mmJSON file of the N, C-alpha and C atoms, coordinates in Angstrom:
{"data_MODEL":{"atom_site":{
"group_PDB":["ATOM","ATOM","ATOM","ATOM","ATOM","ATOM","ATOM","ATOM","ATOM","ATOM","ATOM","ATOM","ATOM","ATOM","ATOM","ATOM","ATOM","ATOM","ATOM","ATOM","ATOM","ATOM","ATOM","ATOM","ATOM","ATOM","ATOM","ATOM","ATOM","ATOM","ATOM","ATOM","ATOM","ATOM","ATOM","ATOM","ATOM","ATOM","ATOM","ATOM","ATOM","ATOM","ATOM","ATOM","ATOM","ATOM","ATOM","ATOM","ATOM","ATOM","ATOM","ATOM","ATOM","ATOM","ATOM","ATOM","ATOM","ATOM","ATOM","ATOM","ATOM","ATOM","ATOM","ATOM","ATOM","ATOM","ATOM","ATOM","ATOM","ATOM","ATOM","ATOM","ATOM","ATOM","ATOM","ATOM","ATOM","ATOM","ATOM","ATOM","ATOM","ATOM","ATOM","ATOM","ATOM","ATOM","ATOM","ATOM","ATOM","ATOM","ATOM","ATOM","ATOM","ATOM","ATOM","ATOM","ATOM","ATOM","ATOM","ATOM","ATOM","ATOM","ATOM","ATOM","ATOM","ATOM","ATOM","ATOM","ATOM","ATOM","ATOM","ATOM","ATOM","ATOM","ATOM","ATOM","ATOM","ATOM","ATOM","ATOM","ATOM","ATOM","ATOM","ATOM","ATOM","ATOM","ATOM","ATOM","ATOM","ATOM","ATOM","ATOM","ATOM","ATOM","ATOM","ATOM","ATOM","ATOM","ATOM","ATOM","ATOM","ATOM","ATOM","ATOM","ATOM","ATOM","ATOM","ATOM","ATOM","ATOM","ATOM","ATOM","ATOM","ATOM","ATOM","ATOM","ATOM","ATOM","ATOM","ATOM","ATOM","ATOM","ATOM","ATOM","ATOM","ATOM","ATOM","ATOM","ATOM","ATOM","ATOM","ATOM","ATOM","ATOM","ATOM","ATOM","ATOM","ATOM","ATOM","ATOM","ATOM","ATOM","ATOM","ATOM","ATOM","ATOM","ATOM","ATOM","ATOM","ATOM","ATOM","ATOM","ATOM","ATOM","ATOM","ATOM","ATOM","ATOM","ATOM","ATOM","ATOM","ATOM","ATOM","ATOM","ATOM","ATOM","ATOM","ATOM","ATOM","ATOM","ATOM","ATOM","ATOM","ATOM","ATOM","ATOM","ATOM","ATOM","ATOM","ATOM","ATOM","ATOM","ATOM","ATOM","ATOM","ATOM","ATOM","ATOM"],
"id":[1,2,3,4,5,6,7,8,9,10,11,12,13,14,15,16,17,18,19,20,21,22,23,24,25,26,27,28,29,30,31,32,33,34,35,36,37,38,39,40,41,42,43,44,45,46,47,48,49,50,51,52,53,54,55,56,57,58,59,60,61,62,63,64,65,66,67,68,69,70,71,72,73,74,75,76,77,78,79,80,81,82,83,84,85,86,87,88,89,90,91,92,93,94,95,96,97,98,99,100,101,102,103,104,105,106,107,108,109,110,111,112,113,114,115,116,117,118,119,120,121,122,123,124,125,126,127,128,129,130,131,132,133,134,135,136,137,138,139,140,141,142,143,144,145,146,147,148,149,150,151,152,153,154,155,156,157,158,159,160,161,162,163,164,165,166,167,168,169,170,171,172,173,174,175,176,177,178,179,180,181,182,183,184,185,186,187,188,189,190,191,192,193,194,195,196,197,198,199,200,201,202,203,204,205,206,207,208,209,210,211,212,213,214,215,216,217,218,219,220,221,222,223,224,225,226,227,228],
"type_symbol":["N","C","C","N","C","C","N","C","C","N","C","C","N","C","C","N","C","C","N","C","C","N","C","C","N","C","C","N","C","C","N","C","C","N","C","C","N","C","C","N","C","C","N","C","C","N","C","C","N","C","C","N","C","C","N","C","C","N","C","C","N","C","C","N","C","C","N","C","C","N","C","C","N","C","C","N","C","C","N","C","C","N","C","C","N","C","C","N","C","C","N","C","C","N","C","C","N","C","C","N","C","C","N","C","C","N","C","C","N","C","C","N","C","C","N","C","C","N","C","C","N","C","C","N","C","C","N","C","C","N","C","C","N","C","C","N","C","C","N","C","C","N","C","C","N","C","C","N","C","C","N","C","C","N","C","C","N","C","C","N","C","C","N","C","C","N","C","C","N","C","C","N","C","C","N","C","C","N","C","C","N","C","C","N","C","C","N","C","C","N","C","C","N","C","C","N","C","C","N","C","C","N","C","C","N","C","C","N","C","C","N","C","C","N","C","C","N","C","C","N","C","C","N","C","C","N","C","C"],
"label_atom_id":["N","CA","C","N","CA","C","N","CA","C","N","CA","C","N","CA","C","N","CA","C","N","CA","C","N","CA","C","N","CA","C","N","CA","C","N","CA","C","N","CA","C","N","CA","C","N","CA","C","N","CA","C","N","CA","C","N","CA","C","N","CA","C","N","CA","C","N","CA","C","N","CA","C","N","CA","C","N","CA","C","N","CA","C","N","CA","C","N","CA","C","N","CA","C","N","CA","C","N","CA","C","N","CA","C","N","CA","C","N","CA","C","N","CA","C","N","CA","C","N","CA","C","N","CA","C","N","CA","C","N","CA","C","N","CA","C","N","CA","C","N","CA","C","N","CA","C","N","CA","C","N","CA","C","N","CA","C","N","CA","C","N","CA","C","N","CA","C","N","CA","C","N","CA","C","N","CA","C","N","CA","C","N","CA","C","N","CA","C","N","CA","C","N","CA","C","N","CA","C","N","CA","C","N","CA","C","N","CA","C","N","CA","C","N","CA","C","N","CA","C","N","CA","C","N","CA","C","N","CA","C","N","CA","C","N","CA","C","N","CA","C","N","CA","C","N","CA","C","N","CA","C","N","CA","C","N","CA","C","N","CA","C","N","CA","C"],
"label_alt_id":[null,null,null,null,null,null,null,null,null,null,null,null,null,null,null,null,null,null,null,null,null,null,null,null,null,null,null,null,null,null,null,null,null,null,null,null,null,null,null,null,null,null,null,null,null,null,null,null,null,null,null,null,null,null,null,null,null,null,null,null,null,null,null,null,null,null,null,null,null,null,null,null,null,null,null,null,null,null,null,null,null,null,null,null,null,null,null,null,null,null,null,null,null,null,null,null,null,null,null,null,null,null,null,null,null,null,null,null,null,null,null,null,null,null,null,null,null,null,null,null,null,null,null,null,null,null,null,null,null,null,null,null,null,null,null,null,null,null,null,null,null,null,null,null,null,null,null,null,null,null,null,null,null,null,null,null,null,null,null,null,null,null,null,null,null,null,null,null,null,null,null,null,null,null,null,null,null,null,null,null,null,null,null,null,null,null,null,null,null,null,null,null,null,null,null,null,null,null,null,null,null,null,null,null,null,null,null,null,null,null,null,null,null,null,null,null,null,null,null,null,null,null,null,null,null,null,null,null],
"label_comp_id":["UNK","UNK","UNK","UNK","UNK","UNK","UNK","UNK","UNK","UNK","UNK","UNK","UNK","UNK","UNK","UNK","UNK","UNK","UNK","UNK","UNK","UNK","UNK","UNK","UNK","UNK","UNK","UNK","UNK","UNK","UNK","UNK","UNK","UNK","UNK","UNK","UNK","UNK","UNK","UNK","UNK","UNK","UNK","UNK","UNK","UNK","UNK","UNK","UNK","UNK","UNK","UNK","UNK","UNK","UNK","UNK","UNK","UNK","UNK","UNK","UNK","UNK","UNK","UNK","UNK","UNK","UNK","UNK","UNK","UNK","UNK","UNK","UNK","UNK","UNK","UNK","UNK","UNK","UNK","UNK","UNK","UNK","UNK","UNK","UNK","UNK","UNK","UNK","UNK","UNK","UNK","UNK","UNK","UNK","UNK","UNK","UNK","UNK","UNK","UNK","UNK","UNK","UNK","UNK","UNK","UNK","UNK","UNK","UNK","UNK","UNK","UNK","UNK","UNK","UNK","UNK","UNK","UNK","UNK","UNK","UNK","UNK","UNK","UNK","UNK","UNK","UNK","UNK","UNK","UNK","UNK","UNK","UNK","UNK","UNK","UNK","UNK","UNK","UNK","UNK","UNK","UNK","UNK","UNK","UNK","UNK","UNK","UNK","UNK","UNK","UNK","UNK","UNK","UNK","UNK","UNK","UNK","UNK","UNK","UNK","UNK","UNK","UNK","UNK","UNK","UNK","UNK","UNK","UNK","UNK","UNK","UNK","UNK","UNK","UNK","UNK","UNK","UNK","UNK","UNK","UNK","UNK","UNK","UNK","UNK","UNK","UNK","UNK","UNK","UNK","UNK","UNK","UNK","UNK","UNK","UNK","UNK","UNK","UNK","UNK","UNK","UNK","UNK","UNK","UNK","UNK","UNK","UNK","UNK","UNK","UNK","UNK","UNK","UNK","UNK","UNK","UNK","UNK","UNK","UNK","UNK","UNK","UNK","UNK","UNK","UNK","UNK","UNK"],
"label_asym_id":["A","A","A","A","A","A","A","A","A","A","A","A","A","A","A","A","A","A","A","A","A","A","A","A","A","A","A","A","A","A","A","A","A","A","A","A","A","A","A","A","A","A","A","A","A","A","A","A","A","A","A","A","A","A","A","A","A","A","A","A","A","A","A","A","A","A","A","A","A","A","A","A","A","A","A","A","A","A","A","A","A","A","A","A","A","A","A","A","A","A","A","A","A","A","A","A","A","A","A","A","A","A","A","A","A","A","A","A","A","A","A","A","A","A","A","A","A","A","A","A","A","A","A","A","A","A","A","A","A","A","A","A","A","A","A","A","A","A","A","A","A","A","A","A","A","A","A","A","A","A","A","A","A","A","A","A","A","A","A","A","A","A","A","A","A","A","A","A","A","A","A","A","A","A","A","A","A","A","A","A","A","A","A","A","A","A","A","A","A","A","A","A","A","A","A","A","A","A","A","A","A","A","A","A","A","A","A","A","A","A","A","A","A","A","A","A","A","A","A","A","A","A","A","A","A","A","A","A"],
"label_entity_id":["1","1","1","1","1","1","1","1","1","1","1","1","1","1","1","1","1","1","1","1","1","1","1","1","1","1","1","1","1","1","1","1","1","1","1","1","1","1","1","1","1","1","1","1","1","1","1","1","1","1","1","1","1","1","1","1","1","1","1","1","1","1","1","1","1","1","1","1","1","1","1","1","1","1","1","1","1","1","1","1","1","1","1","1","1","1","1","1","1","1","1","1","1","1","1","1","1","1","1","1","1","1","1","1","1","1","1","1","1","1","1","1","1","1","1","1","1","1","1","1","1","1","1","1","1","1","1","1","1","1","1","1","1","1","1","1","1","1","1","1","1","1","1","1","1","1","1","1","1","1","1","1","1","1","1","1","1","1","1","1","1","1","1","1","1","1","1","1","1","1","1","1","1","1","1","1","1","1","1","1","1","1","1","1","1","1","1","1","1","1","1","1","1","1","1","1","1","1","1","1","1","1","1","1","1","1","1","1","1","1","1","1","1","1","1","1","1","1","1","1","1","1","1","1","1","1","1","1"],
"label_seq_id":[1,1,1,2,2,2,3,3,3,4,4,4,5,5,5,6,6,6,7,7,7,8,8,8,9,9,9,10,10,10,11,11,11,12,12,12,13,13,13,14,14,14,15,15,15,16,16,16,17,17,17,18,18,18,19,19,19,20,20,20,21,21,21,22,22,22,23,23,23,24,24,24,25,25,25,26,26,26,27,27,27,28,28,28,29,29,29,30,30,30,31,31,31,32,32,32,33,33,33,34,34,34,35,35,35,36,36,36,37,37,37,38,38,38,39,39,39,40,40,40,41,41,41,42,42,42,43,43,43,44,44,44,45,45,45,46,46,46,47,47,47,48,48,48,49,49,49,50,50,50,51,51,51,52,52,52,53,53,53,54,54,54,55,55,55,56,56,56,57,57,57,58,58,58,59,59,59,60,60,60,61,61,61,62,62,62,63,63,63,64,64,64,65,65,65,66,66,66,67,67,67,68,68,68,69,69,69,70,70,70,71,71,71,72,72,72,73,73,73,74,74,74,75,75,75,76,76,76],
"pdbx_PDB_ins_code":[null,null,null,null,null,null,null,null,null,null,null,null,null,null,null,null,null,null,null,null,null,null,null,null,null,null,null,null,null,null,null,null,null,null,null,null,null,null,null,null,null,null,null,null,null,null,null,null,null,null,null,null,null,null,null,null,null,null,null,null,null,null,null,null,null,null,null,null,null,null,null,null,null,null,null,null,null,null,null,null,null,null,null,null,null,null,null,null,null,null,null,null,null,null,null,null,null,null,null,null,null,null,null,null,null,null,null,null,null,null,null,null,null,null,null,null,null,null,null,null,null,null,null,null,null,null,null,null,null,null,null,null,null,null,null,null,null,null,null,null,null,null,null,null,null,null,null,null,null,null,null,null,null,null,null,null,null,null,null,null,null,null,null,null,null,null,null,null,null,null,null,null,null,null,null,null,null,null,null,null,null,null,null,null,null,null,null,null,null,null,null,null,null,null,null,null,null,null,null,null,null,null,null,null,null,null,null,null,null,null,null,null,null,null,null,null,null,null,null,null,null,null,null,null,null,null,null,null],
"Cartn_x":[-18.998,-20.191,-19.919,-20.683,-20.413,-21.1,-21.847,-22.567,-21.999,-21.132,-20.559,-20.183,-21.17,-21.037,-20.259,-19.136,-18.318,-19.012,-20.001,-20.697,-22.112,-22.3,-23.515,-23.663,-24.867,-25.024,-25.686,-25.785,-26.226,-25.586,-25.245,-24.715,-25.734,-26.162,-26.977,-26.124,-26.561,-25.851,-26.765,-26.453,-27.213,-26.154,-26.229,-25.394,-23.89,-23.507,-22.078,-21.634,-22.523,-22.237,-22.806,-21.995,-22.392,-22.489,-23.411,-23.631,-23.703,-22.927,-23.03,-23.827,-25.008,-25.961,-26.519,-27.417,-28.023,-29.393,-29.635,-30.928,-32.06,-31.875,-32.928,-33.344,-32.393,-32.708,-33.399,-33.03,-33.758,-35.151,-35.317,-36.688,-37.587,-36.963,-37.729,-38.201,-37.408,-37.578,-38.395,-38.481,-39.141,-39.901,-41.183,-41.979,-41.469,-40.858,-40.254,-39.155,-38.259,-37.073,-37.697,-38.648,-39.202,-39.774,-40.567,-41.094,-40.001,-38.992,-37.915,-37.146,-36.863,-36.152,-36.975,-38.318,-39.139,-39.262,-38.916,-38.962,-37.71,-37.796,-36.622,-35.837,-34.592,-33.733,-33.063,-33.253,-32.634,-31.109,-30.352,-28.872,-28.48,-27.457,-26.954,-25.453,-24.811,-23.399,-23.043,-24.005,-23.784,-23.99,-24.462,-24.784,-23.445,-23.467,-22.285,-22.216,-21.03,-20.791,-19.725,-19.883,-18.895,-18.676,-17.448,-17.115,-18.128,-18.504,-19.386,-20.875,-21.192,-22.609,-23.179,-24.435,-25.075,-25.214,-25.081,-25.243,-26.629,-27.39,-28.724,-28.709,-28.989,-28.985,-30.319,-30.213,-31.344,-31.486,-32.717,-32.892,-32.946,-32.929,-33.02,-31.616,-31.664,-30.376,-29.585,-28.264,-27.377,-27.71,-28.037,-28.403,-29.689,-30.649,-31.917,-31.689,-30.882,-30.631,-29.837,-28.863,-28.029,-28.947,-29.879,-30.738,-31.602,-32.21,-33.002,-32.146,-31.012,-30.086,-29.666,-29.334,-28.985,-30.087,-31.304,-32.465,-32.667,-32.441,-32.625,-31.444,-30.189,-29.058,-28.377,-28.622,-27.962,-28.848,-29.935,-30.809,-30.1,-30.256,-29.635,-30.562],
"Cartn_y":[32.855,33.527,34.895,35.323,36.648,37.737,37.365,38.348,38.283,39.235,39.247,40.751,41.376,42.754,42.821,43.526,43.612,44.334,45.15,45.877,45.176,44.02,43.225,42.839,42.447,42.113,40.77,39.963,38.586,37.748,36.477,35.525,34.421,34.24,33.176,32.022,30.778,29.598,28.579,27.977,26.908,26.033,24.755,23.725,24.127,24.729,25.073,26.414,27.031,28.369,29.405,30.496,31.593,32.942,33.773,35.129,36.033,37.108,38.171,39.333,39.545,40.477,41.468,42.312,43.284,42.781,42.508,41.942,42.877,44.169,45.12,45.208,45.143,45.103,43.932,42.74,41.528,41.562,42.038,42.032,43.069,44.149,45.175,44.62,43.786,43.331,41.996,41.292,39.952,39.623,39.272,38.902,37.675,36.734,35.535,35.937,36.76,37.168,38.059,38.894,39.728,38.802,37.83,36.876,36.122,35.675,34.9,35.737,37.031,37.798,38.44,38.38,38.891,37.99,36.73,35.729,35.971,36.416,36.69,35.312,35.383,34.194,34.436,33.592,33.775,33.65,34.513,34.408,33.113,32.535,31.225,31.187,30.533,30.363,29.484,28.698,27.84,28.555,29.831,30.504,30.721,30.261,30.461,31.897,32.452,33.83,33.825,34.637,34.821,36.319,36.771,38.196,38.974,38.339,38.967,38.894,38.305,38.205,36.843,36.729,35.417,34.691,33.421,32.582,31.963,32.2,31.589,30.448,29.242,28.105,28.058,27.84,27.746,26.355,25.921,24.559,24.557,25.732,25.84,25.468,25.256,24.949,26.22,26.089,27.262,27.998,27.24,27.878,28.72,28.252,28.956,30.272,30.11,31.277,32.33,31.881,32.76,33.563,32.883,33.516,34.635,34.332,35.25,36.47,36.152,37.239,38.15,37.515,38.317,39.236,38.782,39.588,40.761,40.474,41.503,42.519,41.884,42.711,43.404,42.89,43.409,44.223,44.712,45.636,46.934,47.342,48.604,49.71],
"Cartn_z":[59.336,58.835,58.289,57.3,56.741,57.616,58.565,59.412,60.808,61.169,62.467,62.754,63.506,63.913,65.163,65.146,66.393,67.53,67.165,68.244,68.462,67.946,68.198,69.628,70.043,71.45,71.695,70.693,70.831,69.752,70.033,69.137,68.914,67.608,67.222,66.781,67.044,66.61,66.099,64.868,64.298,63.599,63.906,63.257,63.323,64.435,64.643,63.985,63.287,62.663,63.595,63.749,64.615,63.879,64.34,63.817,65.03,65.026,66.052,65.488,66.102,65.517,66.541,66.139,67.066,67.35,68.617,68.987,68.667,68.915,68.613,67.162,66.307,64.811,64.426,64.952,64.664,65.174,66.379,66.988,66.286,65.794,65.055,63.714,63.127,61.79,61.647,62.782,62.684,63.964,63.811,65.022,65.674,64.882,65.493,66.425,65.974,66.845,68.016,67.732,68.794,69.904,69.505,70.472,71.212,70.506,71.117,72.13,71.842,72.726,73.838,73.743,74.788,75.974,75.789,76.875,77.719,78.945,79.732,80.005,79.824,80.112,81.444,82.441,83.722,83.552,84.231,84.199,84.764,84.15,84.646,84.462,85.387,85.234,84.056,83.566,82.372,81.08,81.106,79.911,79.093,77.9,77.054,76.528,76.652,76.174,75.097,74.079,73.047,73.022,73.197,73.232,74.177,75.245,76.27,75.893,74.796,74.398,74.577,75.022,75.137,73.811,73.823,72.634,72.685,71.599,71.503,70.496,70.935,70.093,69.335,67.969,67.102,66.594,66.377,65.834,64.294,63.701,62.24,61.67,60.308,59.641,59.494,59.44,59.304,58.035,56.943,55.66,55.785,56.497,56.678,57.492,58.605,59.442,58.624,57.868,57.046,56.082,55.452,54.481,55.193,56.376,57.076,57.546,58.077,58.546,57.389,56.215,55.082,54.695,54.695,54.309,55.366,56.598,57.629,57.712,57.788,58.113,56.885,55.705,54.497,53.662,54.235,53.487,53.159,51.998,51.565,51.501],
"occupancy":[1.0,1.0,1.0,1.0,1.0,1.0,1.0,1.0,1.0,1.0,1.0,1.0,1.0,1.0,1.0,1.0,1.0,1.0,1.0,1.0,1.0,1.0,1.0,1.0,1.0,1.0,1.0,1.0,1.0,1.0,1.0,1.0,1.0,1.0,1.0,1.0,1.0,1.0,1.0,1.0,1.0,1.0,1.0,1.0,1.0,1.0,1.0,1.0,1.0,1.0,1.0,1.0,1.0,1.0,1.0,1.0,1.0,1.0,1.0,1.0,1.0,1.0,1.0,1.0,1.0,1.0,1.0,1.0,1.0,1.0,1.0,1.0,1.0,1.0,1.0,1.0,1.0,1.0,1.0,1.0,1.0,1.0,1.0,1.0,1.0,1.0,1.0,1.0,1.0,1.0,1.0,1.0,1.0,1.0,1.0,1.0,1.0,1.0,1.0,1.0,1.0,1.0,1.0,1.0,1.0,1.0,1.0,1.0,1.0,1.0,1.0,1.0,1.0,1.0,1.0,1.0,1.0,1.0,1.0,1.0,1.0,1.0,1.0,1.0,1.0,1.0,1.0,1.0,1.0,1.0,1.0,1.0,1.0,1.0,1.0,1.0,1.0,1.0,1.0,1.0,1.0,1.0,1.0,1.0,1.0,1.0,1.0,1.0,1.0,1.0,1.0,1.0,1.0,1.0,1.0,1.0,1.0,1.0,1.0,1.0,1.0,1.0,1.0,1.0,1.0,1.0,1.0,1.0,1.0,1.0,1.0,1.0,1.0,1.0,1.0,1.0,1.0,1.0,1.0,1.0,1.0,1.0,1.0,1.0,1.0,1.0,1.0,1.0,1.0,1.0,1.0,1.0,1.0,1.0,1.0,1.0,1.0,1.0,1.0,1.0,1.0,1.0,1.0,1.0,1.0,1.0,1.0,1.0,1.0,1.0,1.0,1.0,1.0,1.0,1.0,1.0,1.0,1.0,1.0,1.0,1.0,1.0,1.0,1.0,1.0,1.0,1.0,1.0],
"B_iso_or_equiv":[0.0,0.0,0.0,0.0,0.0,0.0,0.0,0.0,0.0,0.0,0.0,0.0,0.0,0.0,0.0,0.0,0.0,0.0,0.0,0.0,0.0,0.0,0.0,0.0,0.0,0.0,0.0,0.0,0.0,0.0,0.0,0.0,0.0,0.0,0.0,0.0,0.0,0.0,0.0,0.0,0.0,0.0,0.0,0.0,0.0,0.0,0.0,0.0,0.0,0.0,0.0,0.0,0.0,0.0,0.0,0.0,0.0,0.0,0.0,0.0,0.0,0.0,0.0,0.0,0.0,0.0,0.0,0.0,0.0,0.0,0.0,0.0,0.0,0.0,0.0,0.0,0.0,0.0,0.0,0.0,0.0,0.0,0.0,0.0,0.0,0.0,0.0,0.0,0.0,0.0,0.0,0.0,0.0,0.0,0.0,0.0,0.0,0.0,0.0,0.0,0.0,0.0,0.0,0.0,0.0,0.0,0.0,0.0,0.0,0.0,0.0,0.0,0.0,0.0,0.0,0.0,0.0,0.0,0.0,0.0,0.0,0.0,0.0,0.0,0.0,0.0,0.0,0.0,0.0,0.0,0.0,0.0,0.0,0.0,0.0,0.0,0.0,0.0,0.0,0.0,0.0,0.0,0.0,0.0,0.0,0.0,0.0,0.0,0.0,0.0,0.0,0.0,0.0,0.0,0.0,0.0,0.0,0.0,0.0,0.0,0.0,0.0,0.0,0.0,0.0,0.0,0.0,0.0,0.0,0.0,0.0,0.0,0.0,0.0,0.0,0.0,0.0,0.0,0.0,0.0,0.0,0.0,0.0,0.0,0.0,0.0,0.0,0.0,0.0,0.0,0.0,0.0,0.0,0.0,0.0,0.0,0.0,0.0,0.0,0.0,0.0,0.0,0.0,0.0,0.0,0.0,0.0,0.0,0.0,0.0,0.0,0.0,0.0,0.0,0.0,0.0,0.0,0.0,0.0,0.0,0.0,0.0,0.0,0.0,0.0,0.0,0.0,0.0],
"pdbx_formal_charge":[null,null,null,null,null,null,null,null,null,null,null,null,null,null,null,null,null,null,null,null,null,null,null,null,null,null,null,null,null,null,null,null,null,null,null,null,null,null,null,null,null,null,null,null,null,null,null,null,null,null,null,null,null,null,null,null,null,null,null,null,null,null,null,null,null,null,null,null,null,null,null,null,null,null,null,null,null,null,null,null,null,null,null,null,null,null,null,null,null,null,null,null,null,null,null,null,null,null,null,null,null,null,null,null,null,null,null,null,null,null,null,null,null,null,null,null,null,null,null,null,null,null,null,null,null,null,null,null,null,null,null,null,null,null,null,null,null,null,null,null,null,null,null,null,null,null,null,null,null,null,null,null,null,null,null,null,null,null,null,null,null,null,null,null,null,null,null,null,null,null,null,null,null,null,null,null,null,null,null,null,null,null,null,null,null,null,null,null,null,null,null,null,null,null,null,null,null,null,null,null,null,null,null,null,null,null,null,null,null,null,null,null,null,null,null,null,null,null,null,null,null,null,null,null,null,null,null,null],
"auth_seq_id":[1,1,1,2,2,2,3,3,3,4,4,4,5,5,5,6,6,6,7,7,7,8,8,8,9,9,9,10,10,10,11,11,11,12,12,12,13,13,13,14,14,14,15,15,15,16,16,16,17,17,17,18,18,18,19,19,19,20,20,20,21,21,21,22,22,22,23,23,23,24,24,24,25,25,25,26,26,26,27,27,27,28,28,28,29,29,29,30,30,30,31,31,31,32,32,32,33,33,33,34,34,34,35,35,35,36,36,36,37,37,37,38,38,38,39,39,39,40,40,40,41,41,41,42,42,42,43,43,43,44,44,44,45,45,45,46,46,46,47,47,47,48,48,48,49,49,49,50,50,50,51,51,51,52,52,52,53,53,53,54,54,54,55,55,55,56,56,56,57,57,57,58,58,58,59,59,59,60,60,60,61,61,61,62,62,62,63,63,63,64,64,64,65,65,65,66,66,66,67,67,67,68,68,68,69,69,69,70,70,70,71,71,71,72,72,72,73,73,73,74,74,74,75,75,75,76,76,76],
"auth_comp_id":["UNK","UNK","UNK","UNK","UNK","UNK","UNK","UNK","UNK","UNK","UNK","UNK","UNK","UNK","UNK","UNK","UNK","UNK","UNK","UNK","UNK","UNK","UNK","UNK","UNK","UNK","UNK","UNK","UNK","UNK","UNK","UNK","UNK","UNK","UNK","UNK","UNK","UNK","UNK","UNK","UNK","UNK","UNK","UNK","UNK","UNK","UNK","UNK","UNK","UNK","UNK","UNK","UNK","UNK","UNK","UNK","UNK","UNK","UNK","UNK","UNK","UNK","UNK","UNK","UNK","UNK","UNK","UNK","UNK","UNK","UNK","UNK","UNK","UNK","UNK","UNK","UNK","UNK","UNK","UNK","UNK","UNK","UNK","UNK","UNK","UNK","UNK","UNK","UNK","UNK","UNK","UNK","UNK","UNK","UNK","UNK","UNK","UNK","UNK","UNK","UNK","UNK","UNK","UNK","UNK","UNK","UNK","UNK","UNK","UNK","UNK","UNK","UNK","UNK","UNK","UNK","UNK","UNK","UNK","UNK","UNK","UNK","UNK","UNK","UNK","UNK","UNK","UNK","UNK","UNK","UNK","UNK","UNK","UNK","UNK","UNK","UNK","UNK","UNK","UNK","UNK","UNK","UNK","UNK","UNK","UNK","UNK","UNK","UNK","UNK","UNK","UNK","UNK","UNK","UNK","UNK","UNK","UNK","UNK","UNK","UNK","UNK","UNK","UNK","UNK","UNK","UNK","UNK","UNK","UNK","UNK","UNK","UNK","UNK","UNK","UNK","UNK","UNK","UNK","UNK","UNK","UNK","UNK","UNK","UNK","UNK","UNK","UNK","UNK","UNK","UNK","UNK","UNK","UNK","UNK","UNK","UNK","UNK","UNK","UNK","UNK","UNK","UNK","UNK","UNK","UNK","UNK","UNK","UNK","UNK","UNK","UNK","UNK","UNK","UNK","UNK","UNK","UNK","UNK","UNK","UNK","UNK","UNK","UNK","UNK","UNK","UNK","UNK"],
"auth_asym_id":["A","A","A","A","A","A","A","A","A","A","A","A","A","A","A","A","A","A","A","A","A","A","A","A","A","A","A","A","A","A","A","A","A","A","A","A","A","A","A","A","A","A","A","A","A","A","A","A","A","A","A","A","A","A","A","A","A","A","A","A","A","A","A","A","A","A","A","A","A","A","A","A","A","A","A","A","A","A","A","A","A","A","A","A","A","A","A","A","A","A","A","A","A","A","A","A","A","A","A","A","A","A","A","A","A","A","A","A","A","A","A","A","A","A","A","A","A","A","A","A","A","A","A","A","A","A","A","A","A","A","A","A","A","A","A","A","A","A","A","A","A","A","A","A","A","A","A","A","A","A","A","A","A","A","A","A","A","A","A","A","A","A","A","A","A","A","A","A","A","A","A","A","A","A","A","A","A","A","A","A","A","A","A","A","A","A","A","A","A","A","A","A","A","A","A","A","A","A","A","A","A","A","A","A","A","A","A","A","A","A","A","A","A","A","A","A","A","A","A","A","A","A","A","A","A","A","A","A"],
"auth_atom_id":["N","CA","C","N","CA","C","N","CA","C","N","CA","C","N","CA","C","N","CA","C","N","CA","C","N","CA","C","N","CA","C","N","CA","C","N","CA","C","N","CA","C","N","CA","C","N","CA","C","N","CA","C","N","CA","C","N","CA","C","N","CA","C","N","CA","C","N","CA","C","N","CA","C","N","CA","C","N","CA","C","N","CA","C","N","CA","C","N","CA","C","N","CA","C","N","CA","C","N","CA","C","N","CA","C","N","CA","C","N","CA","C","N","CA","C","N","CA","C","N","CA","C","N","CA","C","N","CA","C","N","CA","C","N","CA","C","N","CA","C","N","CA","C","N","CA","C","N","CA","C","N","CA","C","N","CA","C","N","CA","C","N","CA","C","N","CA","C","N","CA","C","N","CA","C","N","CA","C","N","CA","C","N","CA","C","N","CA","C","N","CA","C","N","CA","C","N","CA","C","N","CA","C","N","CA","C","N","CA","C","N","CA","C","N","CA","C","N","CA","C","N","CA","C","N","CA","C","N","CA","C","N","CA","C","N","CA","C","N","CA","C","N","CA","C","N","CA","C","N","CA","C","N","CA","C","N","CA","C","N","CA","C","N","CA","C"],
"pdbx_PDB_model_num":[1,1,1,1,1,1,1,1,1,1,1,1,1,1,1,1,1,1,1,1,1,1,1,1,1,1,1,1,1,1,1,1,1,1,1,1,1,1,1,1,1,1,1,1,1,1,1,1,1,1,1,1,1,1,1,1,1,1,1,1,1,1,1,1,1,1,1,1,1,1,1,1,1,1,1,1,1,1,1,1,1,1,1,1,1,1,1,1,1,1,1,1,1,1,1,1,1,1,1,1,1,1,1,1,1,1,1,1,1,1,1,1,1,1,1,1,1,1,1,1,1,1,1,1,1,1,1,1,1,1,1,1,1,1,1,1,1,1,1,1,1,1,1,1,1,1,1,1,1,1,1,1,1,1,1,1,1,1,1,1,1,1,1,1,1,1,1,1,1,1,1,1,1,1,1,1,1,1,1,1,1,1,1,1,1,1,1,1,1,1,1,1,1,1,1,1,1,1,1,1,1,1,1,1,1,1,1,1,1,1,1,1,1,1,1,1,1,1,1,1,1,1,1,1,1,1,1,1]
}}}
């Protein structure tokens, strides 16, 4: 993926593609992400971590997620 912030704090995954992003920026930019992140997830030993960040599985296509993230993260 072209969006992988080394200082990101959450990894999104769709169709095997992953993006490491900033949860706060996504929540600030999108009510969908804000609502998704507002639901507390109980810690679990089964929670997958990538570089210490939780992985959030999305049901969207990788192409759709990439387009949304490009619009949010690549604003100039």
